[in-house]
LOLOLO-442085 format. One record per residue (C-alpha): residue in three letters; residue number from 1; x, y, z. Coordinates in steps of 0.5 Angstrom, whole numbers. Example, Ala and Ser with C-alpha at 12.3 -4.5 7.8 and 13.67 -1.06 7.14 Angstrom:
<nodes>
+------+-------+-------+-------+-------+
| volo | vexro |    xx |    yy |    zz |
+------+-------+-------+-------+-------+
|  ALA |     1 |    25 |    -9 |    16 |
|  SER |     2 |    27 |    -2 |    14 |
+------+-------+-------+-------+-------+
</nodes>
This chain:
<nodes>
+------+-------+-------+-------+-------+
| volo | vexro |    xx |    yy |    zz |
+------+-------+-------+-------+-------+
|  UNK |     1 |   161 |  -115 |    74 |
|  UNK |     2 |   168 |  -111 |    74 |
|  UNK |     3 |   167 |  -105 |    78 |
|  UNK |     4 |   170 |   -98 |    76 |
|  UNK |     5 |   174 |   -92 |    80 |
|  UNK |     6 |   177 |   -86 |    78 |
|  UNK |     7 |   184 |   -83 |    80 |
|  UNK |     8 |   190 |   -80 |    77 |
|  UNK |     9 |   196 |   -83 |    74 |
|  UNK |    10 |   202 |   -82 |    79 |
|  UNK |    11 |   208 |   -86 |    76 |
|  UNK |    12 |   209 |   -89 |    69 |
|  UNK |    13 |   214 |   -95 |    68 |
|  UNK |    14 |   213 |   -96 |    61 |
|  UNK |    15 |   208 |  -101 |    60 |
|  UNK |    16 |   205 |  -100 |    67 |
|  UNK |    17 |   202 |   -94 |    71 |
|  UNK |    18 |   201 |   -93 |    78 |
|  UNK |    19 |   194 |   -90 |    79 |
|  UNK |    20 |   192 |   -86 |    86 |
|  UNK |    21 |   184 |   -87 |    86 |
|  UNK |    22 |   180 |   -82 |    89 |
|  UNK |    23 |   180 |   -86 |    96 |
|  UNK |    24 |   188 |   -86 |    96 |
|  UNK |    25 |   189 |   -93 |    94 |
|  UNK |    26 |   194 |   -94 |    89 |
|  UNK |    27 |   193 |   -99 |    83 |
|  UNK |    28 |   198 |  -102 |    78 |
|  UNK |    29 |   194 |  -101 |    71 |
|  UNK |    30 |   195 |  -103 |    64 |
|  UNK |    31 |   192 |   -99 |    58 |
|  UNK |    32 |   185 |  -102 |    56 |
|  UNK |    33 |   184 |   -99 |    50 |
|  UNK |    34 |   188 |   -95 |    44 |
|  UNK |    35 |   189 |   -88 |    46 |
|  UNK |    36 |   191 |   -82 |    41 |
|  UNK |    37 |   194 |   -75 |    42 |
|  UNK |    38 |   191 |   -71 |    36 |
|  UNK |    39 |   195 |   -73 |    30 |
|  UNK |    40 |   201 |   -74 |    33 |
|  UNK |    41 |   205 |   -81 |    34 |
|  UNK |    42 |   207 |   -81 |    41 |
|  UNK |    43 |   211 |   -87 |    45 |
|  UNK |    44 |   206 |   -86 |    51 |
|  UNK |    45 |   199 |   -85 |    51 |
|  UNK |    46 |   198 |   -84 |    58 |
|  UNK |    47 |   202 |   -79 |    62 |
|  UNK |    48 |   203 |   -78 |    69 |
|  UNK |    49 |   198 |   -73 |    72 |
|  UNK |    50 |   192 |   -76 |    67 |
|  UNK |    51 |   186 |   -76 |    71 |
|  UNK |    52 |   183 |   -83 |    68 |
|  UNK |    53 |   177 |   -88 |    69 |
|  UNK |    54 |   180 |   -95 |    71 |
|  UNK |    55 |   176 |  -102 |    71 |
|  UNK |    56 |   178 |  -106 |    77 |
|  UNK |    57 |   180 |  -113 |    76 |
|  UNK |    58 |   178 |  -118 |    81 |
|  UNK |    59 |   183 |  -117 |    87 |
|  UNK |    60 |   182 |  -109 |    87 |
|  UNK |    61 |   190 |  -108 |    86 |
|  UNK |    62 |   190 |  -108 |    79 |
|  UNK |    63 |   186 |  -105 |    73 |
|  UNK |    64 |   185 |  -103 |    66 |
|  UNK |    65 |   185 |   -95 |    64 |
|  UNK |    66 |   179 |   -95 |    60 |
|  UNK |    67 |   179 |   -87 |    59 |
|  UNK |    68 |   183 |   -81 |    60 |
|  UNK |    69 |   179 |   -75 |    62 |
|  UNK |    70 |   180 |   -69 |    58 |
|  UNK |    71 |   186 |   -65 |    60 |
|  UNK |    72 |   187 |   -58 |    61 |
|  UNK |    73 |   194 |   -58 |    59 |
|  UNK |    74 |   200 |   -63 |    57 |
|  UNK |    75 |   207 |   -62 |    56 |
|  UNK |    76 |   210 |   -66 |    50 |
|  UNK |    77 |   217 |   -66 |    47 |
|  UNK |    78 |   221 |   -70 |    41 |
|  UNK |    79 |   222 |   -77 |    43 |
|  UNK |    80 |   229 |   -79 |    45 |
|  UNK |    81 |   228 |   -85 |    41 |
|  UNK |    82 |   226 |   -82 |    34 |
|  UNK |    83 |   225 |   -76 |    30 |
|  UNK |    84 |   218 |   -77 |    28 |
|  UNK |    85 |   215 |   -79 |    35 |
|  UNK |    86 |   213 |   -75 |    41 |
|  UNK |    87 |   214 |   -77 |    48 |
|  UNK |    88 |   208 |   -74 |    53 |
|  UNK |    89 |   212 |   -72 |    59 |
|  UNK |    90 |   206 |   -70 |    64 |
|  UNK |    91 |   199 |   -67 |    64 |
|  UNK |    92 |   194 |   -62 |    68 |
|  UNK |    93 |   200 |   -58 |    71 |
|  UNK |    94 |   200 |   -51 |    74 |
|  UNK |    95 |   207 |   -50 |    72 |
|  UNK |    96 |   214 |   -52 |    70 |
|  UNK |    97 |   220 |   -51 |    74 |
|  UNK |    98 |   227 |   -52 |    70 |
|  UNK |    99 |   233 |   -53 |    75 |
|  UNK |   100 |   240 |   -51 |    72 |
|  UNK |   101 |   247 |   -49 |    75 |
|  UNK |   102 |   252 |   -45 |    74 |
|  UNK |   103 |   258 |   -50 |    76 |
|  UNK |   104 |   259 |   -57 |    77 |
|  UNK |   105 |   256 |   -58 |    71 |
|  UNK |   106 |   258 |   -52 |    67 |
|  UNK |   107 |   252 |   -48 |    65 |
|  UNK |   108 |   248 |   -50 |    59 |
|  UNK |   109 |   244 |   -44 |    58 |
|  UNK |   110 |   241 |   -46 |    52 |
|  UNK |   111 |   237 |   -52 |    55 |
|  UNK |   112 |   233 |   -47 |    60 |
|  UNK |   113 |   231 |   -43 |    53 |
|  UNK |   114 |   229 |   -50 |    51 |
|  UNK |   115 |   225 |   -52 |    57 |
|  UNK |   116 |   221 |   -46 |    57 |
|  UNK |   117 |   219 |   -46 |    50 |
|  UNK |   118 |   217 |   -53 |    51 |
|  UNK |   119 |   212 |   -50 |    56 |
|  UNK |   120 |   210 |   -44 |    52 |
|  UNK |   121 |   205 |   -47 |    47 |
|  UNK |   122 |   201 |   -49 |    53 |
|  UNK |   123 |   201 |   -43 |    57 |
|  UNK |   124 |   204 |   -46 |    63 |
|  UNK |   125 |   208 |   -41 |    67 |
|  UNK |   126 |   215 |   -43 |    68 |
|  UNK |   127 |   220 |   -42 |    74 |
|  UNK |   128 |   228 |   -42 |    73 |
|  UNK |   129 |   232 |   -45 |    79 |
|  UNK |   130 |   239 |   -44 |    79 |
|  UNK |   131 |   242 |   -49 |    84 |
|  UNK |   132 |   248 |   -51 |    88 |
|  UNK |   133 |   249 |   -43 |    90 |
|  UNK |   134 |   254 |   -46 |    95 |
|  UNK |   135 |   259 |   -47 |    90 |
|  UNK |   136 |   259 |   -40 |    86 |
|  UNK |   137 |   265 |   -36 |    87 |
|  UNK |   138 |   264 |   -28 |    85 |
|  UNK |   139 |   264 |   -29 |    78 |
|  UNK |   140 |   259 |   -35 |    78 |
|  UNK |   141 |   255 |   -30 |    82 |
|  UNK |   142 |   255 |   -24 |    77 |
|  UNK |   143 |   253 |   -29 |    71 |
|  UNK |   144 |   247 |   -31 |    76 |
|  UNK |   145 |   245 |   -24 |    77 |
|  UNK |   146 |   246 |   -23 |    69 |
|  UNK |   147 |   242 |   -29 |    67 |
|  UNK |   148 |   237 |   -27 |    73 |
|  UNK |   149 |   236 |   -20 |    70 |
|  UNK |   150 |   234 |   -23 |    63 |
|  UNK |   151 |   229 |   -28 |    65 |
|  UNK |   152 |   225 |   -24 |    70 |
|  UNK |   153 |   225 |   -18 |    65 |
|  UNK |   154 |   221 |   -22 |    61 |
|  UNK |   155 |   216 |   -25 |    66 |
|  UNK |   156 |   219 |   -31 |    69 |
|  UNK |   157 |   221 |   -32 |    76 |
|  UNK |   158 |   228 |   -34 |    78 |
|  UNK |   159 |   230 |   -37 |    85 |
|  UNK |   160 |   237 |   -38 |    87 |
|  UNK |   161 |   238 |   -45 |    91 |
|  UNK |   162 |   243 |   -49 |    95 |
|  UNK |   163 |   241 |   -56 |    98 |
|  UNK |   164 |   247 |   -55 |   102 |
|  UNK |   165 |   246 |   -49 |   106 |
|  UNK |   166 |   239 |   -48 |   105 |
|  UNK |   167 |   239 |   -42 |   101 |
|  UNK |   168 |   233 |   -40 |    97 |
|  UNK |   169 |   229 |   -47 |   100 |
|  UNK |   170 |   223 |   -43 |   103 |
|  UNK |   171 |   222 |   -39 |    97 |
|  UNK |   172 |   222 |   -45 |    93 |
|  UNK |   173 |   217 |   -48 |    97 |
|  UNK |   174 |   213 |   -42 |    97 |
|  UNK |   175 |   213 |   -43 |    89 |
|  UNK |   176 |   211 |   -50 |    89 |
|  UNK |   177 |   206 |   -50 |    95 |
|  UNK |   178 |   199 |   -52 |    93 |
|  UNK |   179 |   201 |   -53 |    85 |
|  UNK |   180 |   202 |   -59 |    81 |
|  UNK |   181 |   209 |   -57 |    78 |
|  UNK |   182 |   213 |   -61 |    73 |
|  UNK |   183 |   220 |   -61 |    75 |
|  UNK |   184 |   226 |   -62 |    70 |
|  UNK |   185 |   233 |   -61 |    69 |
|  UNK |   186 |   239 |   -64 |    66 |
|  UNK |   187 |   243 |   -69 |    69 |
|  UNK |   188 |   248 |   -67 |    75 |
|  UNK |   189 |   244 |   -60 |    76 |
|  UNK |   190 |   242 |   -63 |    83 |
|  UNK |   191 |   235 |   -64 |    82 |
|  UNK |   192 |   234 |   -70 |    87 |
|  UNK |   193 |   238 |   -67 |    92 |
|  UNK |   194 |   234 |   -60 |    92 |
|  UNK |   195 |   227 |   -64 |    92 |
|  UNK |   196 |   230 |   -68 |    98 |
|  UNK |   197 |   232 |   -62 |   102 |
|  UNK |   198 |   225 |   -59 |   101 |
|  UNK |   199 |   221 |   -66 |   102 |
|  UNK |   200 |   226 |   -70 |   106 |
|  UNK |   201 |   222 |   -76 |   106 |
|  UNK |   202 |   222 |   -77 |    99 |
|  UNK |   203 |   229 |   -80 |    99 |
|  UNK |   204 |   230 |   -79 |    92 |
|  UNK |   205 |   236 |   -83 |    89 |
|  UNK |   206 |   242 |   -78 |    88 |
|  UNK |   207 |   248 |   -79 |    84 |
|  UNK |   208 |   255 |   -76 |    84 |
|  UNK |   209 |   258 |   -73 |    78 |
|  UNK |   210 |   262 |   -77 |    74 |
|  UNK |   211 |   270 |   -76 |    75 |
|  UNK |   212 |   271 |   -77 |    68 |
|  UNK |   213 |   266 |   -73 |    64 |
|  UNK |   214 |   264 |   -68 |    70 |
|  UNK |   215 |   257 |   -70 |    68 |
|  UNK |   216 |   251 |   -72 |    72 |
|  UNK |   217 |   249 |   -80 |    71 |
|  UNK |   218 |   241 |   -81 |    70 |
|  UNK |   219 |   238 |   -83 |    77 |
|  UNK |   220 |   231 |   -82 |    75 |
|  UNK |   221 |   228 |   -87 |    70 |
|  UNK |   222 |   221 |   -86 |    70 |
|  UNK |   223 |   216 |   -80 |    71 |
|  UNK |   224 |   213 |   -80 |    78 |
|  UNK |   225 |   209 |   -75 |    82 |
|  UNK |   226 |   210 |   -74 |    89 |
|  UNK |   227 |   206 |   -70 |    94 |
|  UNK |   228 |   209 |   -65 |    98 |
|  UNK |   229 |   207 |   -64 |   106 |
|  UNK |   230 |   206 |   -57 |   105 |
|  UNK |   231 |   201 |   -57 |    99 |
|  UNK |   232 |   202 |   -59 |    92 |
|  UNK |   233 |   205 |   -64 |    88 |
|  UNK |   234 |   211 |   -65 |    84 |
|  UNK |   235 |   212 |   -69 |    78 |
|  UNK |   236 |   220 |   -71 |    77 |
|  UNK |   237 |   222 |   -73 |    70 |
|  UNK |   238 |   228 |   -77 |    68 |
|  UNK |   239 |   235 |   -73 |    67 |
|  UNK |   240 |   234 |   -70 |    60 |
|  UNK |   241 |   240 |   -69 |    55 |
|  UNK |   242 |   237 |   -65 |    50 |
|  UNK |   243 |   230 |   -62 |    48 |
|  UNK |   244 |   228 |   -62 |    41 |
|  UNK |   245 |   222 |   -59 |    37 |
|  UNK |   246 |   220 |   -63 |    31 |
|  UNK |   247 |   213 |   -62 |    32 |
|  UNK |   248 |   213 |   -55 |    32 |
|  UNK |   249 |   213 |   -50 |    26 |
|  UNK |   250 |   218 |   -45 |    25 |
|  UNK |   251 |   213 |   -40 |    26 |
|  UNK |   252 |   210 |   -43 |    33 |
|  UNK |   253 |   218 |   -43 |    35 |
|  UNK |   254 |   218 |   -35 |    34 |
|  UNK |   255 |   211 |   -34 |    37 |
|  UNK |   256 |   213 |   -38 |    44 |
|  UNK |   257 |   219 |   -34 |    45 |
|  UNK |   258 |   215 |   -29 |    49 |
|  UNK |   259 |   219 |   -22 |    48 |
|  UNK |   260 |   219 |   -23 |    41 |
|  UNK |   261 |   212 |   -25 |    40 |
|  UNK |   262 |   211 |   -18 |    44 |
|  UNK |   263 |   215 |   -14 |    39 |
|  UNK |   264 |   212 |   -18 |    33 |
|  UNK |   265 |   206 |   -13 |    32 |
|  UNK |   266 |   211 |    -8 |    30 |
|  UNK |   267 |   215 |   -12 |    25 |
|  UNK |   268 |   213 |   -10 |    18 |
|  UNK |   269 |   211 |   -17 |    17 |
|  UNK |   270 |   207 |   -18 |    23 |
|  UNK |   271 |   206 |   -25 |    26 |
|  UNK |   272 |   209 |   -28 |    20 |
|  UNK |   273 |   216 |   -25 |    21 |
|  UNK |   274 |   222 |   -30 |    23 |
|  UNK |   275 |   226 |   -25 |    26 |
|  UNK |   276 |   232 |   -26 |    22 |
|  UNK |   277 |   233 |   -22 |    15 |
|  UNK |   278 |   227 |   -19 |    14 |
|  UNK |   279 |   226 |   -12 |    13 |
|  UNK |   280 |   223 |    -8 |    18 |
|  UNK |   281 |   224 |   -13 |    24 |
|  UNK |   282 |   222 |   -10 |    31 |
|  UNK |   283 |   226 |   -16 |    34 |
|  UNK |   284 |   232 |   -14 |    30 |
|  UNK |   285 |   232 |    -7 |    32 |
|  UNK |   286 |   231 |    -9 |    39 |
|  UNK |   287 |   237 |   -13 |    39 |
|  UNK |   288 |   241 |    -8 |    36 |
|  UNK |   289 |   239 |    -3 |    42 |
|  UNK |   290 |   241 |    -8 |    47 |
|  UNK |   291 |   233 |    -9 |    49 |
|  UNK |   292 |   233 |   -16 |    47 |
|  UNK |   293 |   238 |   -21 |    50 |
|  UNK |   294 |   243 |   -24 |    45 |
|  UNK |   295 |   244 |   -30 |    48 |
|  UNK |   296 |   236 |   -32 |    48 |
|  UNK |   297 |   236 |   -29 |    40 |
|  UNK |   298 |   242 |   -34 |    39 |
|  UNK |   299 |   239 |   -40 |    42 |
|  UNK |   300 |   232 |   -38 |    38 |
|  UNK |   301 |   236 |   -38 |    32 |
|  UNK |   302 |   239 |   -45 |    33 |
|  UNK |   303 |   232 |   -48 |    35 |
|  UNK |   304 |   229 |   -45 |    29 |
|  UNK |   305 |   235 |   -48 |    24 |
|  UNK |   306 |   234 |   -55 |    28 |
|  UNK |   307 |   227 |   -55 |    26 |
|  UNK |   308 |   227 |   -53 |    19 |
|  UNK |   309 |   233 |   -58 |    18 |
|  UNK |   310 |   228 |   -63 |    21 |
|  UNK |   311 |   222 |   -61 |    17 |
|  UNK |   312 |   226 |   -62 |    11 |
|  UNK |   313 |   229 |   -69 |    13 |
|  UNK |   314 |   222 |   -71 |    14 |
|  UNK |   315 |   219 |   -68 |     8 |
|  UNK |   316 |   224 |   -72 |     4 |
|  UNK |   317 |   226 |   -78 |     7 |
|  UNK |   318 |   225 |   -84 |     3 |
|  UNK |   319 |   220 |   -89 |     6 |
+------+-------+-------+-------+-------+
</nodes>
């Protein structure tokens, strides 16, 4: 009779999953059944961070995942492979950390807002890390201070870091301590170098920017959990080119830009306001008064239009 054990998924390689059992052993596991996520079409039914029940095979080094225990949260995004499929990024996390930089590569502030939007529906706190501070000249520092004010004013922690001169590393370690953190960013922002600086023994593979494009090369292929010596764990994700949200309705997007949601009770149409051209919109009034970030608002409008366009395409596509 096969024995069973329990553990947590610490690495995904597509068809195989590594599970760390309660006694510290690592099992290579396949899926022993069909798993669904509500009514969503997902590319990977098991996520790093999942707590699972495993049926051991004969040699006790491999097993079958027979059950996924109830998740306290999960993070999904639109699959880069198709419009109608979702990709499970991680589950059972305490916070999400988005790594960005002002230079090398140039800042893509819209990506920060998209990453935070990915966290908000699941009430997962977010931290914004601006990396490579050793490269910042005075103008870059001014941009950083400007953005720091935007995000701290709406309740996000912001940390300035450098893997080269050590700036902000202790603050980052304190933020990660004793928590399970999903860490993501676009390629080239120095995520792997930063993680190696706070946990050197991991030796995550790093890659220089392309001389031709100035963009980073993907160095992480699959999501993987790494334990931290000072307490906690990070879930390292592949470099992300784009985050899209075909699984969200426009109203959900509006509700998950947190400063807009806080103002929506003062809108004439309340929670039904999309904050575009509606009369009596408190968000538009705050925007005109300089109380809402125009950058955040422009990114919100872009995501809203994208979601509506994709929903239209989905409703009208030919089968």
